[in-house]
N, C-alpha and C positions, 0 to 999 in steps of 0.2 A: 487222235493222238492229243489233241488238245485237252481234252479231258484227265489222260493220264497226266500231262503237264500240270494244270493246275490240282489235282489229287497229289501228285509228289511235292509239289510247292508246298503247299496247305501241310501238308505231313511235317515237312521240314519245319516249317514255322511252330508246328502243334510240340513236335518232339523238344523242341529248344525253349518252348516255354514249359515243358515236361522238368526239362533237366534245370532251368532255371529255378524252377518252384521249389526241386529237390536241393538245388546248392543254399536256396536263401532258408528253407526247415533246417540244412544243419544237419540231417542223418539221412544220408540215402538208402542206408541198411533195413531202416524202422518202414514201417507201414504208414508213417505220418502224411509224407508227401504225396503217397498213393490214394490214403485215403481221399484227401482235399482235391486231388485231380479227379478220381471215379467221380466224386460226388457232384462237384460242379461240372466235369462234364457231361454227366446224366441231365441234369437241370439243363445243360446250355443247347444241345444236341436237339432235347423232348422241346424246348421252347422256339427253337431254328425252325425244326421240322412242322410244329403246329402252324407257326407263324408263315412260313413259306411255302404251304402246301398249295393255297389259293393266291399267290401273291404275283405281282408283275416281276419280281427277282428273276433275274436270269438264271438258268437250269446252272450255269457254271459257277455262278457265285455260291450256290446252296451247297454243290457237291464240294467245292474247295475249302466252305467253311465247314461243312458235316462231317463228309469221309476224310478230307486232308486235315485239317488243322484240330477240330474234336478229335477225329479219329487217333493222331498221331500225339495227340495231349493226354486222354485216358490209356490205361491198359490194364487189360486185366490179367496179362499175362505175367506182369509183374507183382502183382498183388498174389498171383499163386504161389512164385517163388520166394516174397519175402513169407509171406505164412507158413512155407512149410522152412524154409531157413529160421526162422524165428520162434517156432512152435514148441521145441524143446526149452528152450532158456524161459518163455515167458508166453506158457501156452492160453493162459486166460485173455491176456492183452491179445495175442495174434488173434485167438477165436473173435474175441468180443471185435477188432476192428476187421476180420473178414466179414462178420456179419452186418456191422455197420456199413461196410461199401457195398454190400447186396440189397441189405434193405434199406437202407438212407439212399443209396442209387435208385430205387424203384419209388418210394415215397416222392425223390426231387425230381425225378422224371415226371412221374404224375402231376405234381406242382408245374415243372416248367411246361407241361403241354396244354396244361389249365390255362396257364397264361397265356402262352402262344395263339390258344384260342380265342380268347377273350378279345385280345387285341386284334386279330382278326376278323370278331366279328364288329369291335368298333371301327375298325379299318372300312369296312363294308357299309357301316351305317353310315359313314360320313361321305359314303360318293352317291 
């Protein structure tokens, strides 16, 4: 039951962060906020995963941050809906941002994983 509550609370925080970012960007119907969320979320989740795998961080913390906060912050379904909603008016922009989300997310996840793995190696070297 504790894990469910941790994910729920983390998801609420991530959802609030996503909402706040979209309000700050100023256009909740465009793909700009969703793109920022998905790219930063891809990076952060991979960084967290690589760093936390062999750490002494409590499983509940990793679960709350990864599945909860970052899972609530990123959104594939909003990306799909915004792409389909905007594709008739701005097809090139919509497809371009869709590809930026997919390919950029993959690149940033790779970078995040690499940096997290390097930080893990440094941490283990210091012990």
